[in-house]
DSSP file (Angstrom, degrees, kcal/mol; ACC not computed):
  #  RESIDUE AA STRUCTURE BP1 BP2  ACC     N-H-->O    O-->H-N    N-H-->O    O-->H-N    TCO  KAPPA ALPHA  PHI   PSI    X-CA   Y-CA   Z-CA
    1    1 A M              0   0    0      0, 0.0     2,-0.2     0, 0.0     0, 0.0   0.000 360.0 360.0 360.0 132.9   33.8   43.5  118.5
    2    2 A S        -     0   0    0      1,-0.0     2,-0.5     9,-0.0     7,-0.0  -0.530 360.0-128.0 -78.9 141.0   34.6   45.1  121.9
    3    3 A K        -     0   0    0     -2,-0.2     7,-1.9     2,-0.0     8,-1.1  -0.790  27.5-165.2 -87.6 128.4   34.6   43.0  125.1
    4    4 A V  E     +A    9   0A   0     -2,-0.5     2,-0.4     5,-0.2     5,-0.2  -0.966  14.0 171.9-121.1 126.7   32.4   44.7  127.7
    5    5 A I  E >  S-A    8   0A   0      3,-2.0     3,-2.1    -2,-0.5    98,-0.1  -1.000  75.8  -4.2-131.6 132.6   32.5   43.8  131.5
    6    6 A N  T 3  S-     0   0    0     -2,-0.4     3,-0.1     1,-0.3    -1,-0.1   0.768 129.8 -60.0  58.0  27.5   30.6   45.8  134.1
    7    7 A G  T 3  S+     0   0    0      1,-0.3     2,-0.5    96,-0.0    -1,-0.3   0.551 111.1 126.3  79.0   6.3   29.6   48.2  131.4
    8    8 A V  E <   -A    5   0A   0     -3,-2.1    -3,-2.0    91,-0.1     2,-1.5  -0.853  66.8-127.9-101.8 129.7   33.3   49.0  130.7
    9    9 A N  E  >  -A    4   0A   0     -2,-0.5     4,-2.4    -5,-0.2    -5,-0.2  -0.620  29.3-175.9 -72.0  91.8   34.7   48.6  127.2
   10   10 A V  H  > S+     0   0    0     -7,-1.9     4,-2.6    -2,-1.5     5,-0.2   0.846  78.9  56.7 -64.2 -35.8   37.6   46.4  128.2
   11   11 A T  H  > S+     0   0    0     -8,-1.1     4,-2.0     2,-0.2    -1,-0.2   0.954 111.7  42.3 -60.7 -49.7   39.0   46.3  124.7
   12   12 A G  H  > S+     0   0    0     -9,-0.2     4,-2.4     1,-0.2    -2,-0.2   0.873 112.4  55.3 -63.5 -38.2   39.2   50.2  124.7
   13   13 A L  H  X S+     0   0    0     -4,-2.4     4,-2.4     2,-0.2    -2,-0.2   0.924 108.8  46.4 -60.5 -46.0   40.5   50.1  128.3
   14   14 A M  H  X S+     0   0    0     -4,-2.6     4,-2.4     2,-0.2    -1,-0.2   0.878 111.3  52.5 -66.4 -38.1   43.4   47.8  127.4
   15   15 A Q  H  X S+     0   0    0     -4,-2.0     4,-2.1    -5,-0.2    -1,-0.2   0.897 110.4  48.8 -61.9 -40.7   44.2   50.0  124.3
   16   16 A T  H  X S+     0   0    0     -4,-2.4     4,-2.2     2,-0.2    -2,-0.2   0.906 109.7  50.9 -66.4 -41.5   44.3   53.0  126.6
   17   17 A I  H  X S+     0   0    0     -4,-2.4     4,-2.4     1,-0.2    -2,-0.2   0.924 111.1  48.9 -61.5 -44.5   46.6   51.3  129.0
   18   18 A D  H  X S+     0   0    0     -4,-2.4     4,-1.9     1,-0.2    -1,-0.2   0.890 109.8  51.8 -61.2 -40.1   48.9   50.3  126.2
   19   19 A A  H  X S+     0   0    0     -4,-2.1     4,-1.9     1,-0.2     7,-0.2   0.884 110.7  48.1 -65.3 -38.1   48.9   53.9  124.9
   20   20 A V  H  < S+     0   0    0     -4,-2.2    -2,-0.2     2,-0.2    -1,-0.2   0.887 109.2  53.1 -69.1 -39.2   49.8   55.2  128.4
   21   21 A K  H  < S+     0   0    0     -4,-2.4     3,-0.3     1,-0.2    -2,-0.2   0.877 112.4  45.6 -61.3 -37.0   52.6   52.6  128.7
   22   22 A A  H  < S+     0   0    0     -4,-1.9     2,-0.3     1,-0.3    -2,-0.2   0.836 134.5  11.1 -74.9 -33.7   54.0   53.8  125.3
   23   23 A D    ><  -     0   0    0     -4,-1.9     3,-1.9    -5,-0.2     4,-0.3  -0.784  62.9-165.5-151.4  98.9   53.7   57.5  126.2
   24   24 A A  G >  S+     0   0    0     -3,-0.3     3,-1.5     1,-0.3     4,-0.3   0.720  84.8  72.6 -62.0 -23.4   52.9   58.5  129.9
   25   25 A T  G >  S+     0   0    0      1,-0.3     3,-1.2     2,-0.2    29,-0.3   0.738  82.7  71.3 -66.7 -19.1   52.0   62.1  128.8
   26   26 A V  G <  S+     0   0    0     -3,-1.9    27,-1.0     1,-0.2    -1,-0.3   0.806  93.0  57.4 -62.4 -28.6   48.8   60.7  127.3
   27   27 A A  G <  S+     0   0    0     -3,-1.5     2,-0.6    -4,-0.3    -1,-0.2   0.525  79.0 107.3 -82.8  -6.7   47.6   60.1  130.9
   28   28 A K    <   +     0   0    0     -3,-1.2    25,-0.5    -4,-0.3    26,-0.5  -0.632  47.5 174.6 -78.7 119.2   47.9   63.7  132.0
   29   29 A F  E     -B   52   0B   0     -2,-0.6     2,-0.4    23,-0.2    23,-0.2  -0.931  20.4-166.2-124.5 147.7   44.5   65.3  132.3
   30   30 A R  E     -B   51   0B   0     21,-2.8    21,-2.9    -2,-0.4     2,-0.4  -0.959  10.3-157.3-134.8 116.6   43.3   68.7  133.5
   31   31 A F  E     -B   50   0B   0     -2,-0.4     2,-0.3    19,-0.2    19,-0.2  -0.770  14.5-152.6 -93.0 137.6   39.6   69.1  134.3
   32   32 A R        -     0   0    0     17,-1.8    16,-0.4    -2,-0.4     2,-0.3  -0.849  14.0-177.1-117.8 148.3   38.4   72.7  134.1
   33   33 A V        -     0   0    0     -2,-0.3     2,-0.5    14,-0.1    14,-0.2  -0.996  16.3-151.5-141.1 144.0   35.6   74.5  135.9
   34   34 A H  E     -C   46   0B   0     12,-2.2    12,-2.9    -2,-0.3     2,-0.4  -0.984  21.5-166.9-113.7 123.5   34.2   78.0  135.8
   35   35 A N  E     -C   45   0B   0     -2,-0.5     2,-0.4    10,-0.2    10,-0.2  -0.907   7.5-171.3-117.2 140.3   32.5   79.1  139.0
   36   36 A E  E     -C   44   0B   0      8,-2.7     8,-2.7    -2,-0.4     2,-0.3  -0.991  21.1-132.1-132.6 125.8   30.3   82.1  139.6
   37   37 A W  E     +C   43   0B   0     -2,-0.4     6,-0.3     6,-0.2     3,-0.1  -0.579  25.7 175.8 -72.7 134.0   29.1   83.3  143.0
   38   38 A L  E     -     0   0B   0      4,-2.7     2,-0.3    -2,-0.3     5,-0.2   0.832  57.0 -38.4-104.9 -54.5   25.3   84.0  142.9
   39   39 A E  E >  S-C   42   0B   0      3,-1.7     3,-3.1     1,-0.0    -1,-0.2  -0.871  99.6 -22.9-174.2 140.9   24.3   85.0  146.5
   40   40 A G  T 3  S-     0   0    0      1,-0.3    35,-0.1    -2,-0.3    -2,-0.1  -0.318 130.1 -20.5  55.9-124.8   25.1   84.0  150.0
   41   41 A G  T 3  S+     0   0    0     33,-0.2     2,-0.4    28,-0.1    -1,-0.3   0.368 113.7 110.0 -92.6   3.8   26.5   80.5  149.9
   42   42 A H  E <   +C   39   0B   0     -3,-3.1    -4,-2.7    26,-0.1    -3,-1.7  -0.682  38.5 155.0 -88.4 126.9   24.9   79.8  146.5
   43   43 A N  E     -CD  37  67B   0     24,-2.5    24,-2.7    -2,-0.4     2,-0.4  -0.956  30.5-135.6-144.8 164.2   27.2   79.5  143.5
   44   44 A R  E     -CD  36  66B   0     -8,-2.7    -8,-2.7    -2,-0.3     2,-0.4  -0.978  10.4-160.7-127.2 132.4   27.2   77.9  140.1
   45   45 A S  E     -CD  35  65B   0     20,-3.2    20,-2.9    -2,-0.4     2,-0.5  -0.911   4.3-157.6-111.5 140.4   29.9   75.9  138.3
   46   46 A T  E     -CD  34  64B   0    -12,-2.9   -12,-2.2    -2,-0.4     2,-0.5  -0.977   7.4-166.8-116.6 129.7   30.0   75.2  134.6
   47   47 A L  E     + D   0  63B   0     16,-2.8    16,-2.5    -2,-0.5   -14,-0.1  -0.964  35.9 121.1-118.9 126.3   31.9   72.3  133.3
   48   48 A N  E     +     0   0B   0     -2,-0.5    11,-1.9   -16,-0.4     2,-0.3   0.483  52.3  74.5-147.1 -40.0   32.8   71.9  129.6
   49   49 A E  E     + D   0  58B   0      9,-0.2   -17,-1.8   -17,-0.2     2,-0.4  -0.681  43.9 175.9 -96.0 137.9   36.5   71.7  128.9
   50   50 A I  E     -BD  31  57B   0      7,-2.4     7,-3.3    -2,-0.3     2,-0.6  -0.989  16.2-154.3-134.7 126.6   38.8   68.8  129.6
   51   51 A Y  E     +BD  30  56B   0    -21,-2.9   -21,-2.8    -2,-0.4     2,-0.3  -0.906  41.0 126.9 -99.4 121.5   42.5   68.7  128.6
   52   52 A G  E >   +BD  29  55B   0      3,-2.8     3,-1.6    -2,-0.6   -23,-0.2  -0.979  49.2  31.8-168.4 159.0   43.7   65.2  128.1
   53   53 A A  T 3  S-     0   0    0    -27,-1.0   -27,-0.2   -25,-0.5   -26,-0.1   0.820 130.4 -56.3  55.2  33.0   45.5   62.8  125.7
   54   54 A G  T 3  S+     0   0    0    -26,-0.5     2,-0.3   -29,-0.3    -1,-0.3   0.560 120.8  69.8  82.4   9.3   47.4   65.8  124.4
   55   55 A Q  E <  S-D   52   0B   0     -3,-1.6    -3,-2.8    -5,-0.0     2,-0.4  -0.983  81.3 -99.3-153.7 165.8   44.5   68.0  123.4
   56   56 A L  E     -D   51   0B   0     -2,-0.3     2,-0.4    -5,-0.2    -5,-0.2  -0.724  36.4-164.1 -87.6 131.7   41.6   70.1  124.6
   57   57 A H  E     -D   50   0B   0     -7,-3.3    -7,-2.4    -2,-0.4     2,-0.4  -0.918   5.5-156.2-117.1 142.5   38.2   68.4  124.5
   58   58 A H  E     -D   49   0B   0     -2,-0.4    -9,-0.2    -9,-0.2   -10,-0.0  -0.969  21.2-122.8-117.1 134.5   34.8   70.2  124.7
   59   59 A R  E     -     0   0B   0    -11,-1.9     3,-0.2    -2,-0.4   -10,-0.0  -0.324  20.4-120.2 -67.3 155.2   31.7   68.3  125.9
   60   60 A A  E    S+     0   0B   0      1,-0.3     2,-0.4    -2,-0.0    -1,-0.1   0.819 103.0  18.2 -64.8 -30.0   28.7   68.2  123.5
   61   61 A K  E    S-     0   0B   0    -13,-0.1    -1,-0.3     0, 0.0     2,-0.1  -0.991  85.9-121.7-143.2 131.3   26.8   69.9  126.3
   62   62 A S  E     -     0   0B   0     -2,-0.4     2,-0.4    -3,-0.2   -14,-0.2  -0.378  23.6-134.2 -68.6 150.6   28.1   71.9  129.3
   63   63 A F  E     -D   47   0B   0    -16,-2.5   -16,-2.8    -2,-0.1     2,-0.5  -0.890  13.5-157.8-104.0 137.3   27.1   70.7  132.8
   64   64 A E  E     -D   46   0B   0     -2,-0.4     2,-0.5   -18,-0.2   -18,-0.2  -0.972   9.6-174.1-114.8 130.1   25.9   73.3  135.3
   65   65 A I  E     -D   45   0B   0    -20,-2.9   -20,-3.2    -2,-0.5     2,-0.3  -0.985   8.6-155.0-125.0 126.2   26.2   72.4  139.0
   66   66 A H  E     -D   44   0B   0     -2,-0.5     2,-0.4   -22,-0.2   -22,-0.2  -0.762   9.0-169.5 -98.0 147.0   24.8   74.6  141.7
   67   67 A A  E     +D   43   0B   0    -24,-2.7   -24,-2.5    -2,-0.3     2,-0.3  -0.981  13.9 155.7-132.3 146.9   26.1   74.5  145.3
   68   68 A D        -     0   0    0     12,-1.8   -26,-0.1    -2,-0.4     7,-0.1  -0.865  37.2-104.6-151.1-178.1   24.7   76.1  148.4
   69   69 A E        -     0   0    0     -2,-0.3     8,-2.3    12,-0.2     9,-0.2  -0.883  36.1-105.6-115.2 150.4   24.8   75.7  152.2
   70   70 A P    > > -     0   0    0      0, 0.0     5,-2.2     0, 0.0     3,-1.7  -0.269  38.2-102.0 -67.4 163.8   22.0   74.2  154.4
   71   71 A I  G > 5S+     0   0    0      1,-0.3     3,-2.5     3,-0.2    -2,-0.0   0.884 121.9  61.2 -53.0 -43.2   20.0   76.5  156.5
   72   72 A V  G 3 5S+     0   0    0      1,-0.3    -1,-0.3     2,-0.1    -3,-0.0   0.734 106.4  47.3 -61.7 -21.2   22.0   75.5  159.6
   73   73 A L  G < 5S-     0   0    0     -3,-1.7    -1,-0.3   -32,-0.0    -2,-0.2   0.023 127.3-100.3-107.1  24.6   25.1   76.9  157.9
   74   74 A L  T < 5S+     0   0    0     -3,-2.5    -3,-0.2     1,-0.2   -33,-0.2   0.670  84.5 121.9  70.9  20.7   23.3   80.1  156.9
   75   75 A G  S   <S-     0   0    0     -5,-2.2    -1,-0.2   -35,-0.1   -35,-0.1  -0.287  73.1-114.0 -98.0-170.7   22.6   79.1  153.3
   76   76 A S        -     0   0    0     -2,-0.1    -5,-0.1    -3,-0.1   -36,-0.0   0.450  39.7-129.6-103.8  -4.9   19.3   78.8  151.4
   77   77 A D        +     0   0    0     -8,-2.3    -6,-0.1     2,-0.1     4,-0.0   0.867  63.0 137.0  58.4  41.3   19.5   75.0  151.0
   78   78 A T  S    S+     0   0    0     -9,-0.2    -1,-0.1     1,-0.1   -12,-0.1   0.561  72.1   6.6 -90.5  -9.4   18.9   75.2  147.2
   79   79 A A  S    S-     0   0    0    -10,-0.1   -11,-0.2   -14,-0.0   -12,-0.1  -0.967  95.6 -71.2-160.3 165.3   21.6   72.7  146.3
   80   80 A P        -     0   0    0      0, 0.0   -12,-1.8     0, 0.0    -2,-0.1  -0.243  55.6-113.7 -58.8 155.9   24.1   70.3  148.0
   81   81 A N    >>  -     0   0    0    -14,-0.2     4,-1.8     1,-0.1     3,-0.6  -0.489  29.3 -99.1 -90.1 167.2   26.9   72.0  149.7
   82   82 A P  H 3> S+     0   0    0      0, 0.0     4,-2.4     0, 0.0     5,-0.1   0.841 122.2  55.4 -55.3 -37.6   30.6   71.7  148.6
   83   83 A S  H 3> S+     0   0    0      1,-0.2     4,-2.4     2,-0.2     5,-0.2   0.898 107.0  50.5 -62.2 -39.2   31.4   69.0  151.2
   84   84 A E  H <> S+     0   0    0     -3,-0.6     4,-2.3     2,-0.2    -1,-0.2   0.870 110.3  49.7 -66.7 -36.3   28.6   66.9  149.8
   85   85 A F  H  X S+     0   0    0     -4,-1.8     4,-2.8     2,-0.2    -2,-0.2   0.881 109.1  53.0 -66.8 -37.4   29.9   67.4  146.3
   86   86 A L  H  X S+     0   0    0     -4,-2.4     4,-2.5     2,-0.2    -2,-0.2   0.928 110.7  46.2 -62.5 -45.2   33.4   66.4  147.6
   87   87 A L  H  X S+     0   0    0     -4,-2.4     4,-2.9     2,-0.2     5,-0.2   0.904 112.5  50.9 -64.0 -41.0   32.0   63.2  149.1
   88   88 A T  H  X S+     0   0    0     -4,-2.3     4,-2.5     2,-0.2    -2,-0.2   0.922 111.8  47.1 -62.1 -44.5   30.0   62.5  145.9
   89   89 A A  H  X S+     0   0    0     -4,-2.8     4,-2.4     2,-0.2    -2,-0.2   0.905 114.0  47.5 -64.9 -41.2   33.2   63.0  143.8
   90   90 A L  H  X S+     0   0    0     -4,-2.5     4,-2.6     2,-0.2     5,-0.2   0.925 113.2  47.6 -65.1 -44.5   35.2   60.7  146.1
   91   91 A A  H  X S+     0   0    0     -4,-2.9     4,-2.5     1,-0.2    -2,-0.2   0.915 114.1  47.2 -62.4 -42.9   32.6   58.0  146.1
   92   92 A A  H  X S+     0   0    0     -4,-2.5     4,-3.1    -5,-0.2     5,-0.2   0.899 112.8  49.4 -65.7 -40.7   32.2   58.1  142.3
   93   93 A C  H  X S+     0   0    0     -4,-2.4     4,-2.4     2,-0.2     5,-0.2   0.932 114.0  44.6 -66.4 -45.3   36.1   58.1  141.8
   94   94 A V  H  X S+     0   0    0     -4,-2.6     4,-2.4     2,-0.2    -2,-0.2   0.932 116.6  46.9 -62.2 -46.1   36.5   55.1  144.2
   95   95 A T  H  X S+     0   0    0     -4,-2.5     4,-2.7    -5,-0.2    -2,-0.2   0.942 113.7  46.4 -63.2 -50.2   33.6   53.2  142.6
   96   96 A S  H  X S+     0   0    0     -4,-3.1     4,-2.7     1,-0.2     5,-0.2   0.906 113.5  49.5 -60.7 -41.8   34.6   53.9  139.0
   97   97 A S  H  X S+     0   0    0     -4,-2.4     4,-2.5    -5,-0.2     5,-0.2   0.917 111.6  48.7 -64.0 -42.4   38.2   52.9  139.8
   98   98 A L  H  X S+     0   0    0     -4,-2.4     4,-2.4    -5,-0.2    -2,-0.2   0.930 113.9  46.4 -60.5 -46.6   37.1   49.7  141.5
   99   99 A V  H  X S+     0   0    0     -4,-2.7     4,-2.5     2,-0.2    -2,-0.2   0.908 113.8  47.4 -64.9 -43.2   34.8   48.8  138.5
  100  100 A Y  H  X S+     0   0    0     -4,-2.7     4,-2.4     2,-0.2    -1,-0.2   0.911 113.0  48.3 -66.7 -42.6   37.4   49.5  135.9
  101  101 A H  H  X S+     0   0    0     -4,-2.5     4,-1.1    -5,-0.2    -2,-0.2   0.907 113.0  48.2 -63.0 -41.8   40.1   47.5  137.8
  102  102 A A  H ><>S+     0   0    0     -4,-2.4     5,-2.9    -5,-0.2     3,-0.6   0.938 111.4  49.9 -64.0 -45.6   37.7   44.6  138.2
  103  103 A A  H ><5S+     0   0    0     -4,-2.5     3,-1.7     1,-0.3    -2,-0.2   0.907 106.7  55.4 -60.5 -42.5   36.7   44.7  134.5
  104  104 A A  H 3<5S+     0   0    0     -4,-2.4    -1,-0.3     1,-0.3    -2,-0.2   0.794 111.3  45.4 -60.5 -27.9   40.4   44.8  133.4
  105  105 A R  T <<5S-     0   0    0     -4,-1.1    -1,-0.3    -3,-0.6    -2,-0.2   0.327 119.9-109.5 -98.7   7.1   40.9   41.6  135.4
  106  106 A G  T < 5 +     0   0    0     -3,-1.7     2,-0.5     1,-0.2    -3,-0.2   0.685  68.6 146.8  77.7  17.4   37.7   39.9  134.0
  107  107 A I      < -     0   0    0     -5,-2.9     2,-0.4    -6,-0.2    -1,-0.2  -0.788  40.2-144.8 -93.8 122.9   35.8   40.2  137.3
  108  108 A K        -     0   0    0     -2,-0.5     2,-0.4    -3,-0.1  -103,-0.0  -0.727  13.0-151.3 -85.8 132.7   32.1   40.7  137.1
  109  109 A I        -     0   0    0     -2,-0.4     3,-0.1     1,-0.1  -103,-0.1  -0.876  14.3-170.4-107.1 135.8   30.6   42.9  139.8
  110  110 A E  S    S-     0   0    0     -2,-0.4     2,-0.3     1,-0.3    -1,-0.1   0.816  71.1  -4.7 -89.7 -35.1   27.1   42.6  141.0
  111  111 A E        -     0   0    0      2,-0.0     2,-0.4     0, 0.0    -1,-0.3  -0.972  48.6-172.7-162.2 140.6   26.8   45.7  143.2
  112  112 A V        +     0   0    0     -2,-0.3     2,-0.4    -3,-0.1    36,-0.1  -0.992  19.8 172.5-135.4 132.5   28.9   48.6  144.5
  113  113 A E        -     0   0    0     -2,-0.4     2,-0.4    34,-0.3    34,-0.3  -1.000  20.6-157.8-144.5 138.4   27.5   50.9  147.1
  114  114 A S        -     0   0    0     -2,-0.4     2,-0.4    32,-0.1    32,-0.1  -0.954  15.6-155.8-113.4 135.3   28.8   53.8  149.2
  115  115 A Q    >   -     0   0    0     -2,-0.4     3,-2.2     1,-0.1     4,-0.5  -0.872  23.3-121.0-115.1 148.5   26.9   54.7  152.3
  116  116 A D  G >  S+     0   0    0     -2,-0.4     3,-0.9     1,-0.3    -1,-0.1   0.797 109.8  56.4 -58.6 -32.6   27.0   58.1  154.0
  117  117 A H  G 3  S+     0   0    0      1,-0.2    -1,-0.3     3,-0.0     3,-0.1   0.537 103.6  56.2 -79.9  -2.0   28.3   56.8  157.4
  118  118 A H  G <  S+     0   0    0     -3,-2.2    27,-1.5     1,-0.2     2,-0.4   0.488 107.7  49.8-101.9  -5.8   31.3   55.3  155.6
  119  119 A M  E <   +E  144   0C   0     -3,-0.9     2,-0.3    -4,-0.5    -1,-0.2  -0.986  68.1 164.9-134.9 123.8   32.4   58.5  154.0
  120  120 A S  E     -E  143   0C   0     23,-1.7    23,-2.1    -2,-0.4     2,-0.5  -0.983  25.8-151.9-139.5 149.6   32.8   61.7  156.0
  121  121 A V  E     -E  142   0C   0     -2,-0.3     2,-0.5    21,-0.2    21,-0.2  -0.992  12.8-166.6-118.9 125.3   34.5   65.1  155.5
  122  122 A F  E     +E  141   0C   0     19,-2.2    19,-1.7    -2,-0.5     2,-0.4  -0.959  14.9 167.5-111.9 124.6   35.6   66.9  158.6
  123  123 A Y  E     +E  140   0C   0     -2,-0.5    17,-0.2    17,-0.2    15,-0.1  -0.944  14.8 168.1-143.9 119.3   36.4   70.6  158.2
  124  124 A V  E     -Ef 139 138C   0     15,-1.6    15,-1.9    13,-0.6    11,-0.1  -0.922  36.2-131.4-126.0 103.5   37.0   73.2  160.9
  125  125 A P    >>  -     0   0    0      0, 0.0     4,-2.1     0, 0.0     3,-1.3  -0.313   2.7-144.0 -59.0 128.9   38.5   76.3  159.3
  126  126 A K  H 3> S+     0   0    0      1,-0.3     4,-2.4     2,-0.2     7,-0.2   0.813 100.4  65.2 -61.0 -29.4   41.6   77.5  161.3
  127  127 A S  H 34 S+     0   0    0      1,-0.2    -1,-0.3     2,-0.2     4,-0.1   0.772 109.0  38.5 -65.6 -25.2   40.4   81.1  160.4
  128  128 A I  H <4 S+     0   0    0     -3,-1.3    -2,-0.2     2,-0.1    -1,-0.2   0.865 120.0  42.8 -90.1 -42.5   37.3   80.5  162.6
  129  129 A T  H  < S-     0   0    0     -4,-2.1     4,-0.4     1,-0.0    -2,-0.2   0.759 106.0-131.3 -77.4 -23.7   38.8   78.5  165.4
  130  130 A G    >X  -     0   0    0     -4,-2.4     4,-0.9    -5,-0.2     3,-0.8   0.284  22.7 -91.0  82.0 144.9   41.9   80.7  165.7
  131  131 A A  G >4 S+     0   0    0      1,-0.3     3,-0.6     2,-0.2    -1,-0.1   0.869 126.1  54.9 -58.7 -38.8   45.4   79.4  165.9
  132  132 A A  G 34 S+     0   0    0      1,-0.2    -1,-0.3    -3,-0.0    -2,-0.1   0.798 115.8  38.0 -66.6 -28.2   45.3   79.2  169.7
  133  133 A Q  G <4 S+     0   0    0     -3,-0.8    -1,-0.2    -4,-0.4    -2,-0.2   0.427  83.6 128.4-103.9   0.2   42.2   77.0  169.6
  134  134 A A    <<  -     0   0    0     -4,-0.9     2,-0.1    -3,-0.6    -8,-0.0  -0.361  39.8-169.8 -62.1 128.6   43.1   74.9  166.6
  135  135 A S    >   -     0   0    0     -2,-0.1     3,-1.4   -11,-0.1   -11,-0.1  -0.348  44.1 -82.2-105.4-171.3   42.7   71.2  167.5
  136  136 A A  T 3  S+     0   0    0      1,-0.3    -2,-0.1    -2,-0.1    -1,-0.0   0.707 129.8  57.4 -63.5 -19.8   43.7   68.0  165.8
  137  137 A H  T 3  S+     0   0    0    -14,-0.0   -13,-0.6     4,-0.0    -1,-0.3   0.516  78.2 113.6 -91.6  -6.3   40.5   68.4  163.8
  138  138 A A  B <  S+f  124   0C   0     -3,-1.4     2,-0.3   -15,-0.1   -15,-0.0  -0.462  71.7  24.2 -67.4 137.6   41.4   71.9  162.4
  139  139 A G  E    S-E  124   0C   0    -15,-1.9   -15,-1.6    -2,-0.1     2,-0.4  -0.717 106.5 -53.7 102.6-160.6   41.9   71.7  158.7
  140  140 A A  E     +E  123   0C   0     -2,-0.3     2,-0.3   -17,-0.2   -17,-0.2  -0.922  47.7 171.0-122.2 143.9   40.4   69.1  156.4
  141  141 A S  E     -E  122   0C   0    -19,-1.7   -19,-2.2    -2,-0.4     2,-0.4  -0.989  16.2-151.7-146.5 151.4   40.4   65.3  156.5
  142  142 A V  E     -E  121   0C   0     -2,-0.3     2,-0.5   -21,-0.2   -21,-0.2  -0.983   6.3-162.5-126.0 133.4   38.5   62.7  154.6
  143  143 A V  E     -E  120   0C   0    -23,-2.1   -23,-1.7    -2,-0.4     2,-0.4  -0.963   8.3-175.4-117.7 130.0   37.6   59.2  155.8
  144  144 A V  E     -E  119   0C   0     -2,-0.5     2,-0.5   -25,-0.2   -25,-0.2  -0.988   7.1-169.1-127.8 134.9   36.6   56.4  153.5
  145  145 A W        -     0   0    0    -27,-1.5     2,-0.5    -2,-0.4   -27,-0.1  -0.989   5.5-164.8-121.1 126.6   35.5   52.9  154.4
  146  146 A I        -     0   0    0     -2,-0.5     2,-0.4   -32,-0.1   -32,-0.1  -0.954   6.9-176.5-114.3 128.0   35.2   50.2  151.7
  147  147 A D        -     0   0    0     -2,-0.5   -34,-0.3   -34,-0.3    -2,-0.0  -0.987  20.9-158.9-126.1 129.6   33.2   47.0  152.5
  148  148 A D        -     0   0    0     -2,-0.4    -1,-0.1     1,-0.1    -2,-0.0   0.291  38.9-125.0 -89.2  12.3   33.0   44.1  150.0
  149  149 A H  S    S+     0   0    0      1,-0.1    -1,-0.1     2,-0.0    -2,-0.0   0.471  98.7  83.6  59.4   2.7   29.8   42.9  151.8
  150  150 A G  S    S-     0   0    0      0, 0.0    -1,-0.1     0, 0.0    -3,-0.0   0.458  99.4-122.3-109.8  -4.8   31.5   39.6  152.2
  151  151 A G              0   0    0      1,-0.1    -2,-0.0     0, 0.0    -4,-0.0   0.671 360.0 360.0  73.6  16.2   33.5   40.4  155.3
  152  152 A H              0   0    0      0, 0.0    -1,-0.1     0, 0.0    -5,-0.0   0.440 360.0 360.0 -97.2 360.0   36.8   39.6  153.6
């Protein structure tokens, strides 16, 4: 019977950790995406293939994700924009990692939450600002704030 903490199969997690310790190449993963431009800032990504644990895996069902820009950025606002997807991916990665690490240590978590004012993406393309006007904010940076709600 598998031990489960925070919804994580800890038995399977420990087996995976042991497998990676025995052969680090098992941990090499490559996630693949196919993206197609539709119109203006609107595009569609299809996700199905994952290469990992030494072989190619196909999902039972492909995921389709649309991206667009808000009206203020000359899009049609039909879907979240790429920066919002980046924040979503970062928040999910940090949250999943925290939950898995806690489960591996036997720590039960009651709640994990990311709030929009704690995660930001700043991006000012140098191609728009021009090299002469490029400031410290030109390029991309990501800021993450993690709060354990306990003030520790």
